[in-house]
N, C-alpha and C positions, 0 to 999 in steps of 0.2 A: 885225452879225456873229452875234448870237444867232439870228436867223432863218436866216442862212446855215448855221450849224452844225446847226440843226434840219433844214434841207434835206439836209445831209450824212448825218444819221441816216436820213432817208427814202431817200436814195440807196442806202445800205448795206442797208436793210431790203428794198428792191425787188430788189437783186441776190441777197440771201440767199433770198428767197421764190421768185423766178421765174427767177433766172439771167439777168436782163435788166433794162433800164430805167435803169441807172445813169447813162449819159451823157445820156440823154434828159432826166433831171432836172438833171444837173450844169451843163450849158451855160446853161440859163435862170437857175439860181440865181446863177451867176457874173456873167452879163450884166445881169440885172435887179435883183438884190439887192446885189451888190458893185460894179456898174457897170464891170466889166472889159471892155476892147475885145474884139469877137467873136473875132478870130484868137488873141489871147492866151487867151481863155476856152476855146477848142477845145483848145489845147495843154495847158493846165492840167487840163482835163477828162480828157484821155487819161492823164495821170499819176495823177490822183486815182482814176479808175475802175480803172486797171490795178492800183494798190496795193490798193484795196478788194477787187477780184475775186481777186487772188492770195491775200490773207489769208482771204477767204471760201471759197476752194477747198480749203484745207487740211483742214477737218473732213470735207468730202465725200471727199477722197482717203483719209483715215484710215479711213473707213467703206467703202472700195472702191466709191465711187459716181462714178468717173471712167472714161470709155471712152478708153483711151490710143490706140486705133486712130484714133478720130475726132479726137483732139487732134493727132495726127501728120498725118493727111491733110487736115484742115480748117484747123488752126492754122498750120502752116508755110507753105503757099501764101498764107494770109491775111496773113502778115508782109510778103511781097512786095507784095501788093495794097495794104496799109496805107501802105507807103512811097510807092507810086505815087500814091495818093489825096492824101497830104500834099503831095507835090511839085506836083500839079496845082492845089492850093488857092491857090498864089501868083498864079495868073492870073485870079482872080476876087475880087470885093470881099467884105468880111465880111458885108455885108447879103445878098448872094447866097447865101453859105454858110448864113446863118440861115434864109432862105426855103427852101432845100433841106432844111435841118434840120427845118423845120415839116412839109414834105411827108413826110419820113421818119417823123415822129411819127404822122401820120395813117395811114401804111402800117403802122406798128407797132400802132396801135389795131386795124386790121383783122385782123392776125395774132393778136393777143391775144384778140379777141372770138370768133374761130372756135373752135367746140367741138372738142376732141380726139377722135379716133375711139375707139370702145369697144375695138377690137382693133388696135393698131398693127401695121404690117406686120412680119413676123418675119424677112424676108430682109434681107441686108446690101446697102447701096447699092454700086454700082460705084465703084471708087476714083476714076476720072476725074471722076465727077459731084461727089464730095465735094471734090476739088481745085478744080474750077471754082467751086463755091459758096463755098469758102473765099476764093478770090482776089477774087471779086466783093464779098463782104461786107467783106473787108479794105480794098478801095478805098473803100468807103463810110465805113469807120471813119476812114481818114486824111483824107478830104475834109471831113466834117462833125463829126468828133470823137465818133462813137458807137461803142460797143463791138460792136454788131451782135447782141447776145443775143436781141433780139426776132425776128431772122431765124434765128439759130443754133438756138434751142430748138425752134421749130416744125419746122425741117428735121430735127433729130435725132429728134423724136418721130414726126412724120407720115411721113417718108421713111426714116429710119434704124431705126424700130421700137424706140427706146430708151424705157424707162419715164421718167416725168416727172422723178423725183428724180435718176436717172442723167444725164439730159439737162441738168439744172440744174448739177450738179457739173462735167460736161464743158464746158459753156458758160462757166462762170466761169474755168476755166483757159485756154481759147481767148481769151476777152476780155482776160485779163491779158497774154498773149503779144503779141497784136496791138496793144493799147493802148500798151505800152512802145515798140514799134517806131515807132508813129505819133508818140509824144512825142519820140523821138530825132530823127525827121525835122524836126519843128517847131523843135527847138533850133537848127537851122541856118538856118531861115527867118525867125524872129522878129527877130534883130538887124538885118537889113536894113530892117525896118519900124519900128525904134526901140522894140521891145517886148522884154520879158523875162518869164520865169516867176517868179511869187511863190512861192518854195518853202515859206515859212512857212505861207502860207494853204493850200497843197496838203497840207502835212503835217497841219495841223489837220483838214482834210476827210477825209484818209485815216484818221486815228485815230477820228473820230466815225463815219465810214462803216463802219469795221471792226466797231465795236460793234453798229451796226445790222445788218450782215451776219450776225454771229453769232446775233443775236436772230432774224433772218429765217430762218436755216437751221434753228433749233429749231422755229419756228412752222410752217415748210413741212411738217414731218412730221405736223402736227396739223390744219391748216386745209384746206378743200376748194380745190384748185387752180383749178377752173373759175370759181368765184365771184371769187377773187382776180384772175384774168386779165381777167375782164369789167369789174370795177371799175377796174382799171388802164387798160383800154382807154378808158373814159369820161374818165378824167383826161387821157389823151394827146390826145383830141379837143379838150378845152377848152384845154390848153396850146398845142397846135399852132395852133388858131384865134387865140389871143392873139398868138403870134409873127408870124403872117401880118399881123394888123391893125397891129402895131407897126412893121412893115417895109414896108408899102405906102403 
């Protein structure tokens, strides 16, 4: 459990620093350190990351570092997509979800490694594009238990023209909304599989992760974002490859 709680701190640190990466770390920690069944791990991951992201978003909101327009247009359609993804998950095995999860990690590494433009676009994205992106990322959230921050942050920065710190705060709030919806959907799916959420474990993870998120939020204002993103990308490649090997 000590290693798992250390993992929870890293989950929160990642969310606070980059506005992403929480679920990508949470599922492997639950599956490989605590030996939680994959589908239960995905459900618990959604609760844990949602709680950490919500607590981590508060300091950003207090500093006016949340774009409420993007929360509305990206987050609300994402809720519907998340519920759909969670519903679809009942038709595939846990191993299939983990393999999909590994592919998502490699995709995340690609997005994280890409350098941000020196001058983000200043124009606002069309509303329908934001809605479409939110729905697609939401479906991914529900299916493999990821918050989707690794897709949300690049979309907000590269396409929406938001500064990195504003994108991180906005991403955290969107992740929290979508994760709670996905968790609600899994609560109705797990009993049929003879599984249930371990609320005490989830609570410990949220507390440890919240501390990491607060620390990450403070460090984010001081550390170079590009170096952090590239280091995180290398970690994702290694973890993604490990999950593929374990499930093939």
